[in-house]
Biopython code that builds the backbone (N, CA, C, O; Angstrom):
import numpy as np
from Bio.PDB.StructureBuilder import StructureBuilder

atoms = [
    (1, "UNK", "N", (13.613, -42.861, -41.908)),
    (1, "UNK", "CA", (14.771, -42.044, -42.273)),
    (1, "UNK", "C", (15.307, -41.312, -41.077)),
    (1, "UNK", "O", (14.544, -40.715, -40.317)),
    (2, "UNK", "N", (16.613, -41.349, -40.895)),
    (2, "UNK", "CA", (17.236, -40.666, -39.784)),
    (2, "UNK", "C", (17.196, -39.162, -39.987)),
    (2, "UNK", "O", (17.633, -38.658, -41.022)),
    (3, "UNK", "N", (16.685, -38.460, -39.022)),
    (3, "UNK", "CA", (16.667, -36.980, -39.122)),
    (3, "UNK", "C", (18.063, -36.479, -38.695)),
    (3, "UNK", "O", (18.752, -37.092, -37.881)),
    (4, "UNK", "N", (18.430, -35.353, -39.277)),
    (4, "UNK", "CA", (19.739, -34.729, -38.933)),
    (4, "UNK", "C", (19.687, -34.279, -37.472)),
    (4, "UNK", "O", (18.709, -33.687, -37.016)),
    (5, "UNK", "N", (20.746, -34.573, -36.771)),
    (5, "UNK", "CA", (20.843, -34.160, -35.375)),
    (5, "UNK", "C", (21.365, -32.722, -35.412)),
    (5, "UNK", "O", (22.479, -32.487, -35.881)),
    (6, "UNK", "N", (20.596, -31.779, -34.937)),
    (6, "UNK", "CA", (20.958, -30.404, -34.929)),
    (6, "UNK", "C", (21.194, -29.927, -33.512)),
    (6, "UNK", "O", (20.312, -30.046, -32.662)),
    (7, "UNK", "N", (22.380, -29.386, -33.246)),
    (7, "UNK", "CA", (22.749, -28.855, -31.952)),
    (7, "UNK", "C", (23.167, -27.409, -32.162)),
    (7, "UNK", "O", (24.178, -27.111, -32.798)),
    (8, "UNK", "N", (22.357, -26.529, -31.609)),
    (8, "UNK", "CA", (22.630, -25.075, -31.773)),
    (8, "UNK", "C", (23.410, -24.644, -30.571)),
    (8, "UNK", "O", (24.361, -23.870, -30.669)),
    (9, "UNK", "N", (22.972, -25.187, -29.355)),
    (9, "UNK", "CA", (23.592, -24.795, -28.069)),
    (9, "UNK", "C", (23.802, -26.074, -27.288)),
    (9, "UNK", "O", (22.930, -26.941, -27.219)),
    (10, "UNK", "N", (24.987, -26.168, -26.700)),
    (10, "UNK", "CA", (25.299, -27.260, -25.793)),
    (10, "UNK", "C", (24.737, -27.037, -24.424)),
    (10, "UNK", "O", (24.308, -25.926, -24.113)),
    (11, "UNK", "N", (24.723, -28.038, -23.600)),
    (11, "UNK", "CA", (24.283, -27.874, -22.237)),
    (11, "UNK", "C", (25.153, -26.861, -21.494)),
    (11, "UNK", "O", (24.676, -26.088, -20.663)),
    (12, "UNK", "N", (26.409, -26.892, -21.813)),
    (12, "UNK", "CA", (27.385, -25.967, -21.176)),
    (12, "UNK", "C", (27.090, -24.528, -21.623)),
    (12, "UNK", "O", (27.128, -23.600, -20.815)),
    (13, "UNK", "N", (26.790, -24.351, -22.944)),
    (13, "UNK", "CA", (26.424, -23.014, -23.424)),
    (13, "UNK", "C", (25.221, -22.441, -22.699)),
    (13, "UNK", "O", (25.128, -21.235, -22.469)),
    (14, "UNK", "N", (24.296, -23.335, -22.341)),
    (14, "UNK", "CA", (23.062, -22.954, -21.710)),
    (14, "UNK", "C", (23.188, -22.834, -20.159)),
    (14, "UNK", "O", (22.234, -22.463, -19.475)),
    (15, "UNK", "N", (24.380, -23.155, -19.642)),
    (15, "UNK", "CA", (24.638, -23.144, -18.224)),
    (15, "UNK", "C", (23.660, -24.051, -17.445)),
    (15, "UNK", "O", (23.092, -23.666, -16.423)),
    (16, "UNK", "N", (23.498, -25.253, -17.974)),
    (16, "UNK", "CA", (22.571, -26.233, -17.333)),
    (16, "UNK", "C", (23.360, -26.958, -16.260)),
    (16, "UNK", "O", (24.585, -26.851, -16.196)),
    (17, "UNK", "N", (22.670, -27.679, -15.440)),
    (17, "UNK", "CA", (23.340, -28.534, -14.361)),
    (17, "UNK", "C", (23.741, -29.896, -14.980)),
    (17, "UNK", "O", (24.708, -30.516, -14.538)),
    (18, "UNK", "N", (23.024, -30.333, -15.958)),
    (18, "UNK", "CA", (23.222, -31.675, -16.541)),
    (18, "UNK", "C", (23.731, -31.522, -17.971)),
    (18, "UNK", "O", (23.312, -30.622, -18.698)),
    (19, "UNK", "N", (24.657, -32.430, -18.370)),
    (19, "UNK", "CA", (25.241, -32.367, -19.723)),
    (19, "UNK", "C", (24.605, -33.456, -20.567)),
    (19, "UNK", "O", (24.771, -34.644, -20.287)),
    (20, "UNK", "N", (23.898, -33.065, -21.571)),
    (20, "UNK", "CA", (23.208, -33.969, -22.481)),
    (20, "UNK", "C", (23.834, -33.929, -23.893)),
    (20, "UNK", "O", (24.312, -32.893, -24.353)),
    (21, "UNK", "N", (23.809, -35.136, -24.578)),
    (21, "UNK", "CA", (24.241, -35.155, -25.953)),
    (21, "UNK", "C", (23.294, -36.038, -26.748)),
    (21, "UNK", "O", (23.096, -37.209, -26.422)),
    (22, "UNK", "N", (22.740, -35.495, -27.742)),
    (22, "UNK", "CA", (21.766, -36.247, -28.601)),
    (22, "UNK", "C", (22.623, -37.140, -29.547)),
    (22, "UNK", "O", (23.431, -36.623, -30.319)),
    (23, "UNK", "N", (22.445, -38.423, -29.483)),
    (23, "UNK", "CA", (23.237, -39.321, -30.375)),
    (23, "UNK", "C", (22.410, -39.825, -31.537)),
    (23, "UNK", "O", (22.943, -40.275, -32.552)),
    (24, "UNK", "N", (21.063, -39.741, -31.368)),
    (24, "UNK", "CA", (20.183, -40.217, -32.447)),
    (24, "UNK", "C", (18.832, -39.590, -32.335)),
    (24, "UNK", "O", (18.335, -39.391, -31.226)),
    (25, "UNK", "N", (18.212, -39.266, -33.460)),
    (25, "UNK", "CA", (16.853, -38.728, -33.491)),
    (25, "UNK", "C", (16.215, -39.273, -34.718)),
    (25, "UNK", "O", (16.636, -38.962, -35.832)),
    (26, "UNK", "N", (15.193, -40.095, -34.539)),
    (26, "UNK", "CA", (14.472, -40.745, -35.634)),
    (26, "UNK", "C", (13.009, -41.029, -35.284)),
    (26, "UNK", "O", (12.702, -41.715, -34.309)),
    (27, "UNK", "N", (12.138, -40.489, -36.097)),
    (27, "UNK", "CA", (10.696, -40.703, -35.905)),
    (27, "UNK", "C", (10.225, -40.422, -34.465)),
    (27, "UNK", "O", (9.579, -41.249, -33.822)),
    (28, "UNK", "N", (10.561, -39.283, -34.021)),
    (28, "UNK", "CA", (10.095, -38.739, -32.690)),
    (28, "UNK", "C", (10.755, -39.438, -31.506)),
    (28, "UNK", "O", (10.339, -39.252, -30.362)),
    (29, "UNK", "N", (11.821, -40.271, -31.787)),
    (29, "UNK", "CA", (12.526, -40.964, -30.711)),
    (29, "UNK", "C", (13.964, -40.403, -30.624)),
    (29, "UNK", "O", (14.722, -40.400, -31.593)),
    (30, "UNK", "N", (14.279, -39.946, -29.448)),
    (30, "UNK", "CA", (15.642, -39.423, -29.180)),
    (30, "UNK", "C", (16.434, -40.459, -28.365)),
    (30, "UNK", "O", (15.933, -41.075, -27.424)),
    (31, "UNK", "N", (17.672, -40.609, -28.773)),
    (31, "UNK", "CA", (18.674, -41.288, -27.901)),
    (31, "UNK", "C", (19.580, -40.227, -27.406)),
    (31, "UNK", "O", (20.238, -39.527, -28.176)),
    (32, "UNK", "N", (19.614, -40.106, -26.080)),
    (32, "UNK", "CA", (20.398, -39.039, -25.454)),
    (32, "UNK", "C", (21.348, -39.630, -24.406)),
    (32, "UNK", "O", (20.934, -40.392, -23.532)),
    (33, "UNK", "N", (22.612, -39.266, -24.511)),
    (33, "UNK", "CA", (23.586, -39.659, -23.536)),
    (33, "UNK", "C", (23.621, -38.599, -22.443)),
    (33, "UNK", "O", (23.596, -37.404, -22.740)),
    (34, "UNK", "N", (23.677, -39.012, -21.207)),
    (34, "UNK", "CA", (23.972, -38.152, -20.120)),
    (34, "UNK", "C", (25.463, -38.220, -19.994)),
    (34, "UNK", "O", (26.066, -39.233, -19.640)),
    (35, "UNK", "N", (26.024, -37.065, -20.310)),
    (35, "UNK", "CA", (27.545, -36.954, -20.343)),
    (35, "UNK", "C", (28.115, -36.690, -18.972)),
    (35, "UNK", "O", (29.288, -36.972, -18.727)),
    (36, "UNK", "N", (27.299, -36.146, -18.057)),
    (36, "UNK", "CA", (27.764, -35.832, -16.715)),
    (36, "UNK", "C", (26.931, -34.709, -16.125)),
    (36, "UNK", "O", (25.888, -34.312, -16.644)),
    (37, "UNK", "N", (27.461, -34.218, -15.001)),
    (37, "UNK", "CA", (26.846, -33.067, -14.356)),
    (37, "UNK", "C", (27.842, -31.994, -14.132)),
    (37, "UNK", "O", (29.015, -32.269, -13.879)),
    (38, "UNK", "N", (27.402, -30.770, -14.218)),
    (38, "UNK", "CA", (28.271, -29.616, -14.040)),
    (38, "UNK", "C", (28.276, -29.060, -12.591)),
    (38, "UNK", "O", (29.177, -28.309, -12.218)),
    (39, "UNK", "N", (27.272, -29.432, -11.791)),
    (39, "UNK", "CA", (27.164, -28.966, -10.406)),
    (39, "UNK", "C", (26.930, -30.129, -9.485)),
    (39, "UNK", "O", (26.385, -31.161, -9.878)),
    (40, "UNK", "N", (27.352, -29.950, -8.245)),
    (40, "UNK", "CA", (27.011, -30.950, -7.279)),
    (40, "UNK", "C", (25.595, -30.717, -6.775)),
    (40, "UNK", "O", (25.335, -29.710, -6.117)),
    (41, "UNK", "N", (24.652, -31.653, -7.080)),
    (41, "UNK", "CA", (23.303, -31.452, -6.665)),
    (41, "UNK", "C", (22.918, -32.555, -5.674)),
    (41, "UNK", "O", (23.235, -33.729, -5.867)),
    (42, "UNK", "N", (22.262, -32.163, -4.666)),
    (42, "UNK", "CA", (21.755, -33.131, -3.645)),
    (42, "UNK", "C", (20.517, -33.833, -4.256)),
    (42, "UNK", "O", (19.650, -33.191, -4.851)),
    (43, "UNK", "N", (20.467, -35.155, -4.090)),
    (43, "UNK", "CA", (19.283, -35.845, -4.559)),
    (43, "UNK", "C", (18.164, -35.730, -3.618)),
    (43, "UNK", "O", (18.221, -36.220, -2.490)),
    (44, "UNK", "N", (17.074, -35.044, -4.100)),
    (44, "UNK", "CA", (15.884, -34.886, -3.295)),
    (44, "UNK", "C", (14.734, -34.709, -4.298)),
    (44, "UNK", "O", (14.872, -34.932, -5.501)),
    (45, "UNK", "N", (13.582, -34.290, -3.724)),
    (45, "UNK", "CA", (12.445, -34.138, -4.651)),
    (45, "UNK", "C", (12.623, -33.138, -5.758)),
    (45, "UNK", "O", (12.039, -33.308, -6.828)),
    (46, "UNK", "N", (13.415, -32.088, -5.546)),
    (46, "UNK", "CA", (13.723, -31.076, -6.526)),
    (46, "UNK", "C", (14.598, -31.547, -7.634)),
    (46, "UNK", "O", (14.557, -30.994, -8.733)),
    (47, "UNK", "N", (15.429, -32.605, -7.370)),
    (47, "UNK", "CA", (16.313, -33.169, -8.352)),
    (47, "UNK", "C", (15.588, -33.559, -9.637)),
    (47, "UNK", "O", (16.053, -33.281, -10.743)),
    (48, "UNK", "N", (14.408, -34.226, -9.457)),
    (48, "UNK", "CA", (13.568, -34.610, -10.596)),
    (48, "UNK", "C", (13.202, -33.419, -11.452)),
    (48, "UNK", "O", (13.333, -33.462, -12.675)),
    (49, "UNK", "N", (12.750, -32.375, -10.826)),
    (49, "UNK", "CA", (12.334, -31.184, -11.517)),
    (49, "UNK", "C", (13.515, -30.506, -12.184)),
    (49, "UNK", "O", (13.378, -30.035, -13.314)),
    (50, "UNK", "N", (14.690, -30.434, -11.523)),
    (50, "UNK", "CA", (15.883, -29.799, -12.116)),
    (50, "UNK", "C", (16.268, -30.561, -13.382)),
    (50, "UNK", "O", (16.570, -29.974, -14.421)),
    (51, "UNK", "N", (16.245, -31.927, -13.254)),
    (51, "UNK", "CA", (16.658, -32.725, -14.429)),
    (51, "UNK", "C", (15.687, -32.462, -15.621)),
    (51, "UNK", "O", (16.123, -32.191, -16.739)),
    (52, "UNK", "N", (14.401, -32.549, -15.353)),
    (52, "UNK", "CA", (13.472, -32.346, -16.466)),
    (52, "UNK", "C", (13.529, -30.939, -17.024)),
    (52, "UNK", "O", (13.465, -30.768, -18.242)),
    (53, "UNK", "N", (13.647, -29.914, -16.173)),
    (53, "UNK", "CA", (13.743, -28.573, -16.624)),
    (53, "UNK", "C", (14.989, -28.405, -17.565)),
    (53, "UNK", "O", (14.908, -27.774, -18.618)),
    (54, "UNK", "N", (16.120, -28.989, -17.142)),
    (54, "UNK", "CA", (17.342, -28.894, -17.948)),
    (54, "UNK", "C", (17.154, -29.621, -19.308)),
    (54, "UNK", "O", (17.528, -29.115, -20.366)),
    (55, "UNK", "N", (16.563, -30.816, -19.223)),
    (55, "UNK", "CA", (16.363, -31.603, -20.465)),
    (55, "UNK", "C", (15.457, -30.894, -21.454)),
    (55, "UNK", "O", (15.743, -30.850, -22.650)),
    (56, "UNK", "N", (14.355, -30.334, -20.946)),
    (56, "UNK", "CA", (13.423, -29.596, -21.772)),
    (56, "UNK", "C", (14.089, -28.346, -22.323)),
    (56, "UNK", "O", (13.987, -28.047, -23.513)),
    (57, "UNK", "N", (14.802, -27.585, -21.409)),
    (57, "UNK", "CA", (15.454, -26.393, -21.903)),
    (57, "UNK", "C", (16.506, -26.688, -22.980)),
    (57, "UNK", "O", (16.640, -25.932, -23.942)),
    (58, "UNK", "N", (17.226, -27.755, -22.820)),
    (58, "UNK", "CA", (18.230, -28.220, -23.851)),
    (58, "UNK", "C", (17.544, -28.458, -25.202)),
    (58, "UNK", "O", (17.995, -27.999, -26.252)),
    (59, "UNK", "N", (16.402, -29.217, -25.120)),
    (59, "UNK", "CA", (15.725, -29.573, -26.385)),
    (59, "UNK", "C", (15.121, -28.334, -27.037)),
    (59, "UNK", "O", (15.301, -28.109, -28.233)),
    (60, "UNK", "N", (14.397, -27.525, -26.244)),
    (60, "UNK", "CA", (13.836, -26.325, -26.781)),
    (60, "UNK", "C", (14.868, -25.382, -27.348)),
    (60, "UNK", "O", (14.667, -24.828, -28.428)),
    (61, "UNK", "N", (15.941, -25.190, -26.668)),
    (61, "UNK", "CA", (17.046, -24.306, -27.132)),
    (61, "UNK", "C", (17.678, -24.734, -28.410)),
    (61, "UNK", "O", (18.304, -23.948, -29.121)),
    (62, "UNK", "N", (17.503, -26.007, -28.694)),
    (62, "UNK", "CA", (18.028, -26.584, -29.905)),
    (62, "UNK", "C", (16.927, -26.787, -30.987)),
    (62, "UNK", "O", (17.072, -27.563, -31.931)),
    (63, "UNK", "N", (15.856, -26.057, -30.785)),
    (63, "UNK", "CA", (14.760, -25.892, -31.773)),
    (63, "UNK", "C", (13.880, -27.109, -31.921)),
    (63, "UNK", "O", (13.127, -27.191, -32.891)),
    (64, "UNK", "N", (13.941, -28.086, -30.980)),
    (64, "UNK", "CA", (13.018, -29.225, -31.060)),
    (64, "UNK", "C", (11.719, -28.800, -30.367)),
    (64, "UNK", "O", (11.750, -28.100, -29.355)),
    (65, "UNK", "N", (10.592, -29.224, -30.912)),
    (65, "UNK", "CA", (9.294, -28.838, -30.387)),
    (65, "UNK", "C", (8.737, -30.054, -29.555)),
    (65, "UNK", "O", (8.658, -31.192, -30.017)),
    (66, "UNK", "N", (8.371, -29.707, -28.315)),
    (66, "UNK", "CA", (7.883, -30.787, -27.423)),
    (66, "UNK", "C", (6.714, -31.524, -27.987)),
    (66, "UNK", "O", (6.655, -32.750, -27.897)),
    (67, "UNK", "N", (5.776, -30.814, -28.569)),
    (67, "UNK", "CA", (4.537, -31.473, -29.041)),
    (67, "UNK", "C", (4.710, -32.252, -30.302)),
    (67, "UNK", "O", (4.076, -33.292, -30.482)),
    (68, "UNK", "N", (5.590, -31.757, -31.222)),
    (68, "UNK", "CA", (5.712, -32.442, -32.536)),
    (68, "UNK", "C", (6.963, -33.333, -32.669)),
    (68, "UNK", "O", (6.915, -34.343, -33.372)),
    (69, "UNK", "N", (7.995, -33.004, -32.059)),
    (69, "UNK", "CA", (9.261, -33.724, -32.281)),
    (69, "UNK", "C", (9.536, -34.829, -31.278)),
    (69, "UNK", "O", (10.352, -35.705, -31.563)),
    (70, "UNK", "N", (8.907, -34.830, -30.140)),
    (70, "UNK", "CA", (9.267, -35.763, -29.027)),
    (70, "UNK", "C", (8.121, -36.722, -28.755)),
    (70, "UNK", "O", (7.007, -36.309, -28.431)),
    (71, "UNK", "N", (8.414, -38.017, -28.894)),
    (71, "UNK", "CA", (7.490, -39.079, -28.484)),
    (71, "UNK", "C", (8.132, -39.947, -27.373)),
    (71, "UNK", "O", (7.488, -40.392, -26.423)),
    (72, "UNK", "N", (9.444, -40.149, -27.570)),
    (72, "UNK", "CA", (10.173, -41.018, -26.580)),
    (72, "UNK", "C", (11.580, -40.450, -26.498)),
    (72, "UNK", "O", (12.210, -40.103, -27.497)),
    (73, "UNK", "N", (12.040, -40.375, -25.244)),
    (73, "UNK", "CA", (13.485, -40.031, -24.988)),
    (73, "UNK", "C", (14.066, -41.235, -24.233)),
    (73, "UNK", "O", (13.627, -41.557, -23.129)),
    (74, "UNK", "N", (15.053, -41.890, -24.842)),
    (74, "UNK", "CA", (15.828, -42.931, -24.212)),
    (74, "UNK", "C", (17.125, -42.309, -23.655)),
    (74, "UNK", "O", (17.923, -41.745, -24.403)),
    (75, "UNK", "N", (17.312, -42.419, -22.383)),
    (75, "UNK", "CA", (18.511, -41.819, -21.664)),
    (75, "UNK", "C", (19.516, -42.923, -21.467)),
    (75, "UNK", "O", (19.172, -44.008, -20.997)),
    (76, "UNK", "N", (20.783, -42.651, -21.831)),
    (76, "UNK", "CA", (21.851, -43.602, -21.676)),
    (76, "UNK", "C", (22.950, -42.985, -20.749)),
    (76, "UNK", "O", (23.075, -41.767, -20.617)),
    (77, "UNK", "N", (23.686, -43.846, -20.158)),
    (77, "UNK", "CA", (24.805, -43.507, -19.258)),
    (77, "UNK", "C", (24.351, -42.812, -17.957)),
    (77, "UNK", "O", (24.946, -41.823, -17.528)),
    (78, "UNK", "N", (23.305, -43.342, -17.354)),
    (78, "UNK", "CA", (22.776, -42.764, -16.146)),
    (78, "UNK", "C", (23.845, -42.849, -14.971)),
    (78, "UNK", "O", (23.758, -42.131, -13.975)),
    (79, "UNK", "N", (24.766, -43.694, -15.142)),
    (79, "UNK", "CA", (25.866, -43.776, -14.128)),
    (79, "UNK", "C", (26.617, -42.408, -13.969)),
    (79, "UNK", "O", (27.192, -42.091, -12.928)),
    (80, "UNK", "N", (26.561, -41.603, -15.128)),
    (80, "UNK", "CA", (27.226, -40.265, -15.026)),
    (80, "UNK", "C", (26.486, -39.291, -14.176)),
    (80, "UNK", "O", (26.974, -38.181, -13.968)),
    (81, "UNK", "N", (25.368, -39.630, -13.685)),
    (81, "UNK", "CA", (24.637, -38.740, -12.686)),
    (81, "UNK", "C", (25.226, -38.928, -11.273)),
    (81, "UNK", "O", (24.966, -38.141, -10.362)),
    (82, "UNK", "N", (26.034, -40.007, -11.125)),
    (82, "UNK", "CA", (26.611, -40.277, -9.837)),
    (82, "UNK", "C", (25.583, -40.493, -8.750)),
    (82, "UNK", "O", (25.785, -40.051, -7.619)),
    (83, "UNK", "N", (24.500, -41.149, -9.056)),
    (83, "UNK", "CA", (23.488, -41.552, -8.137)),
    (83, "UNK", "C", (23.579, -43.002, -7.765)),
    (83, "UNK", "O", (24.176, -43.794, -8.494)),
    (84, "UNK", "N", (22.996, -43.370, -6.640)),
    (84, "UNK", "CA", (22.885, -44.804, -6.277)),
    (84, "UNK", "C", (21.922, -45.536, -7.136)),
    (84, "UNK", "O", (21.119, -44.897, -7.817)),
    (85, "UNK", "N", (21.947, -46.842, -7.153)),
    (85, "UNK", "CA", (20.967, -47.636, -7.915)),
    (85, "UNK", "C", (19.594, -47.273, -7.511)),
    (85, "UNK", "O", (18.716, -47.114, -8.359)),
    (86, "UNK", "N", (19.375, -47.135, -6.236)),
    (86, "UNK", "CA", (18.035, -46.813, -5.698)),
    (86, "UNK", "C", (17.532, -45.415, -6.152)),
    (86, "UNK", "O", (16.355, -45.211, -6.448)),
    (87, "UNK", "N", (18.470, -44.501, -6.186)),
    (87, "UNK", "CA", (18.147, -43.108, -6.679)),
    (87, "UNK", "C", (17.776, -43.134, -8.166)),
    (87, "UNK", "O", (16.868, -42.426, -8.601)),
    (88, "UNK", "N", (18.496, -43.963, -8.941)),
    (88, "UNK", "CA", (18.174, -44.153, -10.391)),
    (88, "UNK", "C", (16.826, -44.740, -10.560)),
    (88, "UNK", "O", (16.074, -44.311, -11.435)),
    (89, "UNK", "N", (16.485, -45.702, -9.763)),
    (89, "UNK", "CA", (15.168, -46.300, -9.844)),
    (89, "UNK", "C", (14.060, -45.269, -9.494)),
    (89, "UNK", "O", (12.982, -45.283, -10.089)),
    (90, "UNK", "N", (14.339, -44.405, -8.549)),
    (90, "UNK", "CA", (13.350, -43.319, -8.164)),
    (90, "UNK", "C", (13.216, -42.366, -9.297)),
    (90, "UNK", "O", (12.109, -41.921, -9.601)),
    (91, "UNK", "N", (14.283, -42.039, -9.925)),
    (91, "UNK", "CA", (14.207, -41.100, -11.116)),
    (91, "UNK", "C", (13.426, -41.727, -12.254)),
    (91, "UNK", "O", (12.639, -41.054, -12.919)),
    (92, "UNK", "N", (13.637, -42.994, -12.476)),
    (92, "UNK", "CA", (12.931, -43.677, -13.578)),
    (92, "UNK", "C", (11.438, -43.792, -13.224)),
    (92, "UNK", "O", (10.580, -43.692, -14.101)),
    (93, "UNK", "N", (11.139, -43.999, -11.952)),
    (93, "UNK", "CA", (9.744, -44.015, -11.544)),
    (93, "UNK", "C", (9.052, -42.652, -11.724)),
    (93, "UNK", "O", (7.898, -42.555, -12.141)),
    (94, "UNK", "N", (9.814, -41.620, -11.387)),
    (94, "UNK", "CA", (9.264, -40.253, -11.649)),
    (94, "UNK", "C", (8.960, -40.041, -13.097)),
    (94, "UNK", "O", (7.933, -39.444, -13.420)),
    (95, "UNK", "N", (9.828, -40.514, -14.011)),
    (95, "UNK", "CA", (9.539, -40.290, -15.387)),
    (95, "UNK", "C", (8.280, -41.025, -15.804)),
    (95, "UNK", "O", (7.468, -40.478, -16.551)),
    (96, "UNK", "N", (8.097, -42.266, -15.333)),
    (96, "UNK", "CA", (6.941, -43.090, -15.668)),
    (96, "UNK", "C", (5.636, -42.521, -15.164)),
    (96, "UNK", "O", (4.597, -42.578, -15.822)),
    (97, "UNK", "N", (5.737, -41.943, -13.909)),
    (97, "UNK", "CA", (4.491, -41.492, -13.263)),
    (97, "UNK", "C", (4.128, -40.036, -13.493)),
    (97, "UNK", "O", (2.943, -39.702, -13.476)),
    (98, "UNK", "N", (5.047, -39.202, -13.696)),
    (98, "UNK", "CA", (4.835, -37.756, -13.745)),
    (98, "UNK", "C", (4.976, -37.031, -15.132)),
    (98, "UNK", "O", (4.368, -35.988, -15.373)),
    (99, "UNK", "N", (5.776, -37.617, -15.986)),
    (99, "UNK", "CA", (6.015, -37.017, -17.269)),
    (99, "UNK", "C", (4.943, -37.550, -18.186)),
    (99, "UNK", "O", (4.885, -38.747, -18.468)),
    (100, "UNK", "N", (4.108, -36.670, -18.642)),
    (100, "UNK", "CA", (2.932, -37.134, -19.444)),
    (100, "UNK", "C", (2.928, -36.749, -20.948)),
    (100, "UNK", "O", (2.239, -37.372, -21.757)),
    (101, "UNK", "N", (3.690, -35.739, -21.285)),
    (101, "UNK", "CA", (3.680, -35.225, -22.662)),
    (101, "UNK", "C", (4.404, -36.178, -23.640)),
    (101, "UNK", "O", (4.082, -36.235, -24.827)),
    (102, "UNK", "N", (5.387, -36.921, -23.105)),
    (102, "UNK", "CA", (6.157, -37.860, -23.901)),
    (102, "UNK", "C", (6.729, -38.856, -22.897)),
    (102, "UNK", "O", (6.652, -38.672, -21.683)),
    (103, "UNK", "N", (7.306, -39.917, -23.457)),
    (103, "UNK", "CA", (7.915, -40.960, -22.591)),
    (103, "UNK", "C", (9.401, -40.699, -22.407)),
    (103, "UNK", "O", (10.093, -40.331, -23.356)),
    (104, "UNK", "N", (9.892, -40.890, -21.182)),
    (104, "UNK", "CA", (11.347, -40.808, -20.866)),
    (104, "UNK", "C", (11.702, -42.149, -20.186)),
    (104, "UNK", "O", (11.099, -42.538, -19.186)),
    (105, "UNK", "N", (12.699, -42.834, -20.763)),
    (105, "UNK", "CA", (13.148, -44.101, -20.173)),
    (105, "UNK", "C", (14.624, -44.040, -19.957)),
    (105, "UNK", "O", (15.395, -43.521, -20.764)),
    (106, "UNK", "N", (14.993, -44.609, -18.801)),
    (106, "UNK", "CA", (16.463, -44.787, -18.532)),
    (106, "UNK", "C", (16.860, -46.164, -19.039)),
    (106, "UNK", "O", (16.422, -47.175, -18.490)),
    (107, "UNK", "N", (17.681, -46.215, -20.074)),
    (107, "UNK", "CA", (18.094, -47.433, -20.745)),
    (107, "UNK", "C", (19.276, -48.080, -19.999)),
    (107, "UNK", "O", (19.279, -49.274, -19.696)),
    (108, "UNK", "N", (20.254, -47.249, -19.727)),
    (108, "UNK", "CA", (21.455, -47.723, -18.990)),
    (108, "UNK", "C", (22.118, -46.609, -18.284)),
    (108, "UNK", "O", (23.133, -46.817, -17.619)),
]
sb = StructureBuilder()
sb.init_structure("model")
sb.init_model(0)
sb.init_chain("A")
sb.init_seg("    ")
for serial, (resi, resn, name, xyz) in enumerate(atoms, 1):
    if name == "N":
        sb.init_residue(resn, " ", resi, " ")
    sb.init_atom(name, np.array(xyz, "f"), 0.0, 1.0, " ", f" {name:<3s}", serial, name[0])
structure = sb.get_structure()
């Protein structure tokens, strides 16, 4: 059964660097569009942390619980991050190697 998508605060409301939109939430799986970025951020080791902090802040601020609600996050529209293909691969590798509480995958 599809769970209702509840959005209490948008990424812009939260003054995040990255703009996220939940398009689907079902059985602990989120489909999230990356709508864009609000700030020009240099891609470096901190970029990974900034991205995950914003994503987690967005989900927590919208009353999703990391331990109970999230098993998998599929990210769509990675092109909106305005990164090179190599940088997207590095970000995906970071998700695979460093994020352990749940899975994060870049779909497109």
